[in-house]
N, C-alpha and C positions, 0 to 999 in steps of 0.2 A: 464190159467186154462180152457179157452174155445177155445183152439187152433183148436179143431176138428170141430167147428161150421163153416158152409159154408155161411159166410156173403155175398160173391159175388153172390151166387146162389139166395139168398133171395132178394138182390137188383135187380137182373135181373128179378125176378118174379114180384116184385112191378112195375117195368117199363113195363112189359108185361101186367099187369092189366090196367095200364094207356092206353096203346095202344088199348087194347080190348074195353075199355069204352070211347074212343075218348077224352082222357084228355092229353093235352100237358104238360109234366112234366118239368116245368120251375122253380117252387119253391116248395120245400119239407120241411116239419118239421119232424125231428126225435126226438120224445118225449121220454124221458128216454134213452137218447143216450149213457149213460155210457162213455166209453173211446173213442167213436167215430168211431167204426169199420164200422158200416153201413154208417154213415154220410160221412166219408172220401170217400167211394166208390161212393156214389151219387155225391159228389163234383167233383171227378175225371172225371165224365161224363159231366161236364160243367153245372150242375144244381145248382141253388141257394139253399143253405141248411141252415136251422136253427136247431142246435142241442140244446136240452133242457134237463137239469138234475137237481136233487136236491143235488148232491154230488159235491162239489167244487173241491175236489181232482181228481175225475174222469174227470171233465171238463178241469182241467189243463193238464192232460195226453192227452185228445182229442185235445187240442190246439197245443200241441207239435207234435202230429202225423200229423197234417194238415198244418204245416208251409209251406208257399209258395202257398197255395190255397186261393185266395182272395175271393172266392164265398161261403165260409162257415163261419158261426158265431155261437159261443157257448154261451148260456145264462143260468144263474141260474133260477130255476123255480119261483123266486121272481121277475123276469124281463119279465114276459109273455107279457106285453103290448108292448114290443119292436117289436113283430111280427105284422105287419099292418093288420087291419081287412080286410077280403075279398081278401087276397093276395095269398093264399096258394092253389096250385093245388092238392097236396097229403099230407095228414097228417098221419104219420106212428107212431105206437107204437109197436115196435118189441121186440123180446126176452121175450115174455109173460108179458110185462109191465102192461097190463090191469089187470092181476091177482094179482098185488100188491095193487090194489084199492079195498079194502074189504068192504067199506061202500057204500050203495046205494046213499046217498046224495053226496058223494065225486065223484062217477062215473058220476052222472047227471051233477054236476058242471063242470067236465072235458069235457063232451060231449058238454055242452053249449059253453065252450071256443072254442072247436074244430070247431063247426059250425060257430062261429063268425069269424074265421080266414079263413075258406074254401071259395073258389070261388063257384059260382053257378055250380052245377054238379061236384064239386070237390070230390075227393075220400078220404075215411078213410080206412086205412089198418092196421089190428092188429092181433096178435095171442094171444092165451090164453089157460089156462088149461081147457081141455074139460071134463065136468062133468061126462058123462057116462063112459068115460075111467078111470077117477080117481076112481070112485066107483067100477069098474070092476077089475082094476089092483091092487088097494089099495096101497097107499104109505107105504114105510117101510124103514128100516135102510140099508145103503150100504156104501161102501168105494171105493175110487179110488186113485191110485198112479201115479204120473207123474213127469217129470223133469221141473224145471223152474229156470233160472239164475244160473245153476250149482248146484242146491240143489234138493234133493228129497222132494217132497211135498205129504203129505197124506191128503186127504179130507174125513172126516167121516161125513156122513149125517144121521141125525135122523129125522123122519117125523111122525107126529101124526095127524090122520084124525079127524076133527070135522064135521061130516055129517050134524048136525043140522044147522050149520052156513055156510055150503058149503066152508069150509076153511081147510087148512093143515098148521099146525105149523111146521116149518122147522128150524133145527139147523145144521149149517155147522161148524164143528171143523177143522181148518186148522193147520197142523203141518209141519214146515219146518225143514229139517234135512240136515246138512252138515257133512260129514264123519260119525262119530258115536255120534254126539251131536245135540240136539234139539236147533235150533237157534231162532225159533219164534213159537208161538202158540196162536191162538185166536179163538173165537167162533162168528159166525155171525147168529143171530136169525131173522127170519122174518115170516110173515103170508101170505100165498098165497090163493087166492080165485079161485074156479073153477066155471064155468058157463055152462048153458044149452042154446041150440039154442033159445028156446022160450024167455028166459030172455034177450038175446041179441036183439032179434026182438023188445021186449018191450022198452028197454032202448034207442035204436037207433030211433025207431019210435016216441018216445016222444019228440025227438029233430030234427024232420024233416029229418032224415036219413033213407034210405032204404037199406036193405041187398041185394046186387046184386050177391054175390058169397060166398060160404061156402065150405071149403075144408081143405086141409093140404098143407104144403110146398111140400111134396113129390108128392101129387096128388091133385092139386087145382081144378080139374074138378069133383071130387067125394066127397060126404059127408064123414066126418071122421067116423071111426069105434071105437069100444071099445078098440082097440089096439093102437089108436092114442092119445097119452097123450096131444098133443097140436093141436089146430085147428086154421084155418085162416079165417078171415072175411074180405070181401071188402064191405064197405058201400059207399053210394053216397048221397050227399046233394041234397034234392029234389028241393029247391027253392033258 
């Protein structure tokens, strides 16, 4: 479904952030790792990787993808204590994982955990739905068709903006067709939160993290515009 996503480029950019800020990327956490596409690429570079997710089925796929790589470990999010405190050089939340955290208390709790695992001067790298762009472009309904495992797949997306809560209610309806028959059909509902730069500064600052870079994957050197749905933040632990 996400075959067009350039995981390799994002992994390379994360490591470029590390080089720029003088961090040796020996241990990385990939939080919200899904089926392990980022984690596998980090591990193939010889980095110690912890992949964390709440979906056990996705973790099973990730483990299958990384067979033969002894330096990657996948954990359910009920096993967070397995990552040693103060051991992580870079903590990543990629593919807009932060935007799934819609409540302030939950985000603050997550940042507290991240800081407890980061080494001094360690980096936090994440992307998120960028508020000015969401409000300018406005989420709407769309559809996409592609091939997967010999079947035609239709993905119908319905999105409803809730500007007061800074969220978008998203429903993906997936229809799998083989020949002229519908073989499977299901709906995935979730709520996404969009953020503004000032909010990010506040949340990170409250947990002794400072924003050192603000851009996009396409142009990490420049602040995002209202045409950039997703923005990238690099934060650094102060102490």
